[in-house]
ROVEXGU-194544 format. One record per atom (N, C-alpha, C): x, y, z. Coordinates in nm, 2 decimals, padded with zeros to 4 digits. Layout:
X|Y|Z
...
end
This chain:
00.08|-00.12|00.00
00.00|00.00|00.00
00.09|00.13|00.00
00.21|00.11|00.02
00.30|00.23|00.02
00.29|00.30|-00.11
00.27|00.44|-00.10
00.26|00.52|-00.22
00.12|00.53|-00.28
00.02|00.45|-00.22
-00.11|00.46|-00.28
-00.19|00.58|-00.22
-00.29|00.62|-00.29
-00.37|00.73|-00.24
-00.47|00.68|-00.13
-00.50|00.77|-00.04
-00.59|00.73|00.07
-00.74|00.74|00.01
-00.81|00.64|00.05
-00.96|00.64|00.01
-01.03|00.77|00.05
-01.12|00.82|-00.03
-01.20|00.93|00.00
-01.14|01.06|00.02
-01.01|01.07|00.00
-00.93|01.20|00.02
-00.89|01.26|-00.12
-00.94|01.37|-00.14
-00.91|01.44|-00.27
-00.77|01.50|-00.25
-00.69|01.49|-00.36
-00.56|01.55|-00.36
-00.57|01.70|-00.36
-00.67|01.76|-00.42
-00.68|01.90|-00.44
-00.82|01.94|-00.38
-00.82|02.04|-00.30
-00.95|02.10|-00.25
-00.94|02.25|-00.24
-01.04|02.31|-00.29
-01.04|02.46|-00.30
-01.18|02.50|-00.25
-01.19|02.58|-00.14
-01.32|02.63|-00.10
-01.31|02.78|-00.08
-01.43|02.84|-00.09
-01.43|02.99|-00.07
-01.56|03.03|-00.01
-01.56|03.15|00.04
-01.67|03.21|00.11
-01.67|03.36|00.09
-01.78|03.42|00.04
-01.79|03.56|00.02
-01.91|03.61|00.09
-01.90|03.71|00.18
-02.01|03.77|00.25
-02.01|03.91|00.23
-02.13|03.96|00.18
-02.14|04.11|00.16
-02.25|04.17|00.24
-02.22|04.27|00.32
-02.33|04.35|00.38
-02.39|04.45|00.28
-02.51|04.42|00.23
-02.58|04.51|00.15
-02.63|04.63|00.21
-02.67|04.61|00.34
-02.71|04.72|00.42
-02.68|04.68|00.57
-02.72|04.77|00.67
-02.70|04.73|00.80
-02.78|04.60|00.84
-02.89|04.58|00.77
-02.98|04.47|00.80
-02.97|04.35|00.71
-02.91|04.37|00.59
-02.91|04.26|00.50
-02.77|04.21|00.46
-02.75|04.08|00.45
-02.62|04.03|00.42
-02.65|03.92|00.32
-02.56|03.91|00.22
-02.57|03.80|00.11
-02.44|03.73|00.12
-02.45|03.59|00.10
-02.34|03.51|00.11
-02.33|03.41|-00.02
-02.21|03.39|-00.06
-02.18|03.29|-00.17
-02.07|03.20|-00.12
-02.09|03.07|-00.13
-01.99|02.97|-00.09
-01.97|02.88|-00.21
-01.86|02.81|-00.22
-01.83|02.72|-00.32
-01.71|02.63|-00.29
-01.71|02.52|-00.35
-01.59|02.43|-00.33
-01.57|02.34|-00.45
-01.44|02.30|-00.47
-01.40|02.21|-00.56
-01.32|02.10|-00.50
-01.35|01.98|-00.53
-01.28|01.86|-00.48
-01.23|01.78|-00.60
-01.10|01.75|-00.62
-01.05|01.66|-00.72
-01.10|01.52|-00.69
-01.08|01.44|-00.79
-01.12|01.29|-00.78
-01.05|01.23|-00.66
-01.12|01.13|-00.61
-01.06|01.05|-00.50
-01.10|00.91|-00.52
-01.04|00.82|-00.44
-01.05|00.68|-00.44
-01.18|00.64|-00.36
-01.24|00.53|-00.39
-01.36|00.48|-00.32
-01.32|00.44|-00.17
-01.42|00.43|-00.09
-01.39|00.40|00.05
-01.31|00.28|00.08
-01.33|00.18|00.00
-01.28|00.04|00.03
-01.15|00.02|-00.07
-01.11|00.12|-00.14
-01.01|00.10|-00.24
-00.87|00.13|-00.20
-00.82|00.05|-00.10
-00.68|00.07|-00.04
-00.57|00.04|-00.14
-00.60|-00.05|-00.24
-00.51|-00.09|-00.34
-00.51|00.00|-00.46
-00.61|00.10|-00.47
-00.61|00.19|-00.58
-00.64|00.13|-00.71
-00.73|00.03|-00.71
-00.76|-00.04|-00.83
-00.90|-00.01|-00.89
-01.00|00.05|-00.81
-01.13|00.07|-00.86
-01.14|00.20|-00.92
-01.27|00.23|-00.98
-01.30|00.36|-01.04
-01.28|00.47|-00.94
-01.25|00.58|-00.99
-01.24|00.70|-00.90
-01.38|00.77|-00.89
-01.40|00.83|-00.77
-01.50|00.93|-00.76
-01.46|01.05|-00.83
-01.55|01.09|-00.92
-01.51|01.21|-01.01
-01.50|01.34|-00.94
-01.42|01.43|-00.99
-01.40|01.56|-00.93
-01.54|01.63|-00.93
-01.55|01.73|-00.84
-01.69|01.80|-00.83
-01.67|01.93|-00.79
-01.76|02.02|-00.83
-01.76|02.16|-00.78
-01.90|02.19|-00.74
-01.93|02.26|-00.62
-02.06|02.28|-00.57
-02.07|02.43|-00.52
-02.17|02.50|-00.55
-02.19|02.63|-00.51
-02.32|02.66|-00.44
-02.32|02.75|-00.34
-02.44|02.78|-00.26
-02.45|02.93|-00.25
-02.57|02.97|-00.23
-02.61|03.11|-00.21
-02.70|03.13|-00.09
-02.68|03.24|-00.02
-02.77|03.27|00.09
-02.79|03.42|00.12
-02.88|03.45|00.20
-02.90|03.58|00.25
-02.97|03.58|00.38
-02.94|03.69|00.46
-03.01|03.70|00.59
-03.06|03.85|00.60
-03.16|03.86|00.69
-03.22|04.00|00.71
-03.24|04.01|00.86
-03.17|04.11|00.91
-03.19|04.13|01.06
-03.32|04.22|01.07
-03.43|04.16|01.10
-03.56|04.23|01.11
-03.58|04.31|01.23
-03.51|04.28|01.34
-03.51|04.36|01.46
-03.39|04.32|01.55
-03.39|04.38|01.67
-03.27|04.35|01.76
-03.26|04.20|01.79
-03.37|04.13|01.80
-03.36|03.98|01.83
-03.40|03.89|01.73
-03.46|03.94|01.62
-03.53|03.86|01.52
-03.45|03.87|01.38
-03.43|03.76|01.32
-03.36|03.77|01.19
-03.43|03.65|01.11
-03.42|03.66|00.97
-03.47|03.56|00.88
-03.36|03.53|00.79
-03.36|03.41|00.74
-03.25|03.37|00.64
-03.31|03.27|00.53
-03.24|03.27|00.42
-03.27|03.17|00.31
-03.13|03.13|00.27
-03.13|03.00|00.23
-03.00|02.94|00.17
-03.05|02.84|00.06
-02.97|02.84|-00.05
-02.99|02.75|-00.15
-02.85|02.68|-00.17
-02.85|02.55|-00.14
-02.73|02.47|-00.15
-02.74|02.40|-00.29
-02.62|02.38|-00.35
-02.60|02.32|-00.48
-02.70|02.39|-00.58
-02.67|02.52|-00.60
-02.76|02.60|-00.68
-02.77|02.56|-00.82
-02.67|02.49|-00.88
-02.67|02.44|-01.02
-02.73|02.30|-01.02
-02.78|02.25|-00.91
-02.83|02.12|-00.90
-02.74|02.01|-00.97
-02.62|02.01|-00.93
-02.52|01.92|-00.99
-02.54|01.78|-00.93
-02.53|01.68|-01.02
-02.54|01.54|-00.96
-02.40|01.49|-00.95
-02.37|01.45|-00.83
-02.24|01.40|-00.79
-02.24|01.31|-00.68
-02.13|01.24|-00.65
-02.13|01.14|-00.54
-02.00|01.19|-00.46
-02.01|01.20|-00.33
-01.89|01.22|-00.25
-01.85|01.10|-00.17
-01.93|00.99|-00.20
-01.90|00.86|-00.12
-01.92|00.75|-00.21
-01.84|00.65|-00.22
-01.86|00.52|-00.29
-01.78|00.41|-00.22
-01.83|00.30|-00.23
-01.77|00.18|-00.17
-01.82|00.05|-00.25
-01.74|-00.04|-00.27
-01.77|-00.17|-00.35
-01.84|-00.14|-00.48
-01.78|-00.03|-00.55
-01.84|00.01|-00.68
-01.99|00.06|-00.67
-02.03|00.09|-00.55
-02.16|00.16|-00.53
-02.14|00.30|-00.50
-02.19|00.39|-00.59
-02.18|00.54|-00.58
-02.30|00.59|-00.52
-02.29|00.66|-00.41
-02.40|00.72|-00.33
-02.42|00.87|-00.36
-02.52|00.91|-00.44
-02.53|01.05|-00.47
-02.55|01.14|-00.36
-02.50|01.27|-00.37
-02.51|01.37|-00.27
-02.65|01.44|-00.29
-02.69|01.52|-00.21
-02.83|01.59|-00.22
-02.82|01.68|-00.35
-02.93|01.69|-00.41
-02.95|01.79|-00.52
-02.97|01.93|-00.46
-03.02|02.01|-00.53
-03.05|02.15|-00.48
-03.14|02.15|-00.37
-03.11|02.23|-00.27
-03.19|02.23|-00.14
-03.22|02.38|-00.11
-03.34|02.41|-00.06
-03.38|02.53|-00.02
-03.40|02.53|00.13
-03.34|02.62|00.21
-03.37|02.63|00.35
-03.41|02.77|00.38
-03.52|02.78|00.45
-03.57|02.91|00.50
-03.59|02.89|00.65
-03.56|03.01|00.72
-03.56|03.00|00.86
-03.57|03.14|00.92
-03.60|03.14|01.06
-03.61|03.25|01.14
-03.53|03.22|01.26
-03.46|03.32|01.32
-03.38|03.31|01.44
-03.42|03.42|01.54
-03.46|03.36|01.66
-03.49|03.46|01.77
-03.39|03.45|01.88
-03.32|03.55|01.91
-03.21|03.55|02.01
-03.27|03.61|02.14
-03.25|03.54|02.25
-03.30|03.60|02.38
-03.19|03.56|02.48
end
C-alpha cells in the first residue's frame, strides 16, 4: 500500500466564502468548493474507479428584522449538480441535489 492514495481523500481541495453586507440589516453570502477525484472508501489498493471531481456552489441571504429577530434563506447546490462524495464496493451514493432552506432566528 505504500505510495497509494488514501480512500475518499481528494488530492486538491479549494473552498471559498464571500459575504457582503448590502445594508445594516441585509447580508448576502456565496460559498463554493472544488474537490478533485478521490478513491472509493474500500479501495486501499487503488484499483477501482475514481469518484469524479466535483464543484458545488451555494447562495444565501439574511435579514436582521429587529434587535432579536432575523430571517434567512439558503440554496445549496444552486446548479443542481449530480455528484457522489462517497462510494464503496463500486456503489456510488449521490449527494443531495438543490436544497432550499428558509428560517427565522430569535435570540434571547
